[in-house]
C-alpha positions, -999 to +999 in steps of 0.1 A: -465+312-262-488+340-250-486+326-215-448+328-216-449+364-229-473+375-201-452+359-174-420+375-189-437+409-190-448+405-154-413+395-144-398+424-162-423+448-145-414+433-111-377+436-118-377+472-131-397+488-103-378+518-092-378+532-057-389+565-070-421+549-083-426+531-050-420+563-030-453+576-043-471+549-025-453+555+008-469+581+030-442+600+048-447+620+080-436+656+081-410+646+106-376+633+094-375+596+089-344+577+098-327+556+072-341+524+086-376+538+086-372+548+050-359+514+041-388+497+058-413+519+040-397+512+007-396+475+014-432+476+024-441+493-009-421+467-029-439+439-010-472+455-019-463+458-056-450+422-056-483+410-040-503+428-066-482+413-095-485+378-079-523+383-077-524+392-114-503+362-123-527+339-103-557+355-121-541+350-155-533+314-146-569+307-134-583+322-166-560+301-188-570+269-169-607+278-173-602+284-210-584+251-214-611+233-195-638+248-219-617+238-249-614+203-236-652+201-230-659+214-265-635+188-280-653+160-261-687+172-272-675+172-309-659+138-306-690+123-289-713+138-316-690+125-343-689+090-328-727+090-323-732+101-359-709+073-372-727+048-350-761+058-364-750+057-400-729+025-397-745+004-369-728-028-381-692-014-383-666-026-359-663+009-345-701+010-337-700-024-321-669-015-300-684+019-289-717+002-279-697-023-259-677+005-242-709+024-234-725-007-219-693-014-198-684+021-186-718+039-183-729+027-148-755+052-135-792+045-141-799+080-155-769+079-178-777+043-190-813+055-198-798+081-222-785+052-243-817+031-239-798+006-217-814-012-188-802-003-153-776-025-138-783-045-106-767-027-077-741-054-071-730-053-107-729-015-108-707-014-076-684-042-090-679-022-122-672+010-102-645-007-082-630-023-113-629+010-132-613+028-102-586+001-100-580+005-138-577+042-134-551+041-107-530+014-125-523+036-154 
């Protein structure tokens, strides 16, 4: 909702720019400008303001994406901690067994496997799993 309001505000700002506001940005010579030169100067000022607003919109969008990425990372950390806690407290549960199976299947790198006290996979097995997981990813 906040995103929509910001974009609407920016749109309104862009739409309500008056030539009198833009004339302040236009440096006029002491000589008399022709009508075409005045139009060109005003158009240039409009383009400058539009470029500034577009830059602000891009900045807002980038900040929102970064915030969402951080929220997603935090959710994953909490979910992982919760799953690990459940696995420790209930090692014989079907959830713990399934999670252990998934970790063994999908954690391929030697460093990552060592975090879970798993033996490294033979290189051919690791490569086979990587290919299988890539194929699964692109099927969905």
